[in-house]
N, C-alpha and C positions, 0 to 999 in steps of 0.2 A: 503493503499500499506503497503510495506516496503522498508524503508529511508535506502539507501547501505553509506555505509561512501566513499566521493567524495575529493580524496582530493584535494588542491588550488594551480594552478600553473602556477609560476609567467614567463608569454612569453617574454620574449630576442628574440626581434632583432627589425632587424637598423629603424630609424626615418627617422633620415634626408638624403636629396639625393632627391629621390627619392619621395617625403612626400606620393605622392598621393598612387602610389603600394608601399609603404613600409605599408602604409595603408591596405591594400587590403591581400597582403600577409599575415601581421600581424591578419586583422578577417581570414583566410582561416586555417593560426595556430590554430587560437583559438577557431573556430570550431575541427577542425582533435579533441584539447587534451581535448575538452570536451565530441568527442563521443568515449576514449580511456576510458572517466570511469572524467575523473579531472574538475573542475570548473576553466577556465583559467581568471585570473588578469590580463589583458590589458591592460596598463598603455598609450599606442598610441588613446586610442580608450578613457579614460574618461576623459580628458581636454579638451575637443576643444575651451573651455570656456574663455583659455587661451594661448597666443600666444611665441610661439614655442623659440623667439629670443630675445623679451622684460621679459617672467619666467622663460628661462631658471631656473634658480638656483633656483626658487620654485617646479618647474616640478620636480631637479631631488630628489628634496627634499623630495616630496611624494615620485617618483616610489621606493625610500630603503624605505620610512615606509613601503610601500606595499609589496612590498619584505620578508621581515622580515616577515611579516604575511604571508608568502608561504610558505609547505613543498619541495618543488622541484621547480626547476630553470631549465627550457625547450629554447634552442637555435637554432636559428633556421636559416645555412646557415651557409659559410661559410668566409664571410664578419663577424669579431667586431670591431666594431664601440666605438668611445669614453664611448659614454653612454655606454653603455655592456659592452664597458674594464668596466667601473669604477661594475654596477652592479653584475660583476661574480666576481672581487674583495670583494665589501661586500660578497655577499652570499660566498668562502671558509674562509672567515674570520667565516662566523655564519653558518659554515658548513653542507649547506644544501645542498642535493644532487642538484649536475645536470648534465642535459640529451644531447647532442649533436642532432642534427633530420641534413640534409638537404635538400633542397629547396622541391624536392621532398613529403616531416616529411616524412623522412625510418632516424631510431635512426643509430646513426654511433658513431663509436669510436673513436679518435685520431682529434678531431677540430680543439681541442683549440690548442695544437701544428702545425695543422699546415694551423691556419686559415690568411685570410689579413687583418692584419691591417689601418682602419682610418683614 
């Protein structure tokens, strides 16, 4: 079996708020990225043993480490949470490729300037 290159893609999507729904959306977006030939890194799903309130700084630290290992950052939806904003600032400084997608996984441009800040 021939092994193809599959880029590591950081899934950047809201977590706080409706956590159950946001995890479901992140899981679906990760599946979409996988079907498009990427290896999704979805931190929403990686640290269920940590408490988001008590361990927030540790979680964000680990998120940023994993973000640095990725080839691209895929952003889901118009809502940019504070955590996502930090991830995007770091990825821009690192000059990582950032791609924006609507809630129905269609790639869009210009989301960054039109996004709602949470």
